[in-house]
N, C-alpha and C positions, 0 to 999 in steps of 0.2 A: 354294422355295415362295413364292408371292407373298403379301405381307402383307395385300393387299386381301381375300383369301379367308380370312384367319386371324381367328378370333373367340375371345376368352377371356372367360369370365364366371363368375359365382357362382350356385350353386343352393342352395336351402334344404331340398330333399327329393330322395330318390333318383328319384322319378318325373319330375323336371324334367330329368334327364340325358337328352340325345338318344339314340335307339336306336343310332346309329352310333358312339357313344363307348364306350370300354372303360376299365376301371381301369388306371392306370399300373402298378400292381403285377402286372398280368398279364404284364409283360415281364421279370419277375425280381424278386428281393428289392431293397428300397431300398438305396441306396448309403450304407452306414454304414462309415466308416473305410476306404473304397476297396474294399469287398467286393461292390458291386453288379455286376450283369451289364453287359456292354458295351451291350446293347440298352436296358436300363433307364436307364443313365447318359446315353446319347445322347438318348433321348426326354425325360428329365428336363431336360437342358440345353436342348433345343428348346422345351419348355414354359416354362422360366424365361426364355429369350430372347424369347419371344413369337412364335416362328416356326411353331408348330403350334397348331391349334385345340384348345380344351379347356375344362373347367370344374372349379371347386373346390366341393366340397360342404361348406358350413358347416352343421353340425348344430345349432349354437346361435350366438347373437350374438358370443360371445367365442371361438369355435372357430377356432384357427389351424392345427390339425393334421388337418383333414378330408381325405378322400381326393381325389385328382385323377383326372379322367377325360379321356381324350384322344381326338381323332378317329381312328378306326381306320385310315382311308386315309392320313391324314397320318403317323401312327406307322409304317405300313408303308413309306412313302417314306423315312423316317429310317432304319429298319432296313435297307432295301435300299441306301441310300447308305453305311451303315456296312459292309455286306458288300462293296460295290464297292470301298471304300477298302482293306479288308483284302485283297481279291483283287489289287488293284493293287500293294499293298505286297509281297504274296507273289510276284507276278510279277517285280517289281523285284529282290527278293532272289534269285530263281531265276536271273534274267539276270546278276546280279552274280556269283553262284556259277559260272555257266557261263563268264563272262568271266575269272574268276579261274582256272578250270580251264584255259582256253586259254592264259593267260599262264604258268601252271605248266608246261604241256606245252612251250611254246616255251623256257622256261628249262631244262627237262630235256633237250630236244634239244641245246641249247647245251652243257650239261655233258657229254652223251654224245659230242658232236663233239670236245670238248677231250680227253676220255679216249681216244678213238680216235687223235687226233693224238699224244698222249703214248705210247700203246702202239706206234704205228708208229715213233716216234723210238727207243723202247727196243729194238724189233726190229731197226732199222737199226744201232744201236750194238752189239747182240749179234752181228749178222751181221759187222760190221766186225771185232770182236774175234775171232770164229771164223776169219775169213780170215787175220787177222794171226797168230793162233796157229798155223794150218796152215802159213803161210809160214815162221814161225820154226822150227816143228818140222821142216819139210822142209830148211831151211838147216842146222839142227843135225845132222840125220841124214845129209845129203848133202854137207856142207861140210867 
């Protein structure tokens, strides 16, 4: 979002809040001890960084805890960006899992080939013993 279009200001009454502004709390509960929603947290950070338009309602000259209202369109872009990041992370995780699965499959094929080789070797050895036993038996009975 371009900073040229971002405007942050203070209002002293609710009717000074522009119509396209919504309360920040509409995006979830405030972030107290890490319990805020991801949307609230992202929009709060954008407000604090000055990257989205908004206003703070000072209900009295000493009010430091008045509600914050943010531009609904700017907030929607922040939420969409958050969802895009989440989707990208999930896609990367899925791709990593698929790659891991392919690697596991290749490893399993290698193990199965080794087992097949060993089984053939055991079979050849058993066959050799069987032939040798048959020869020895033939020589004992015919010799």
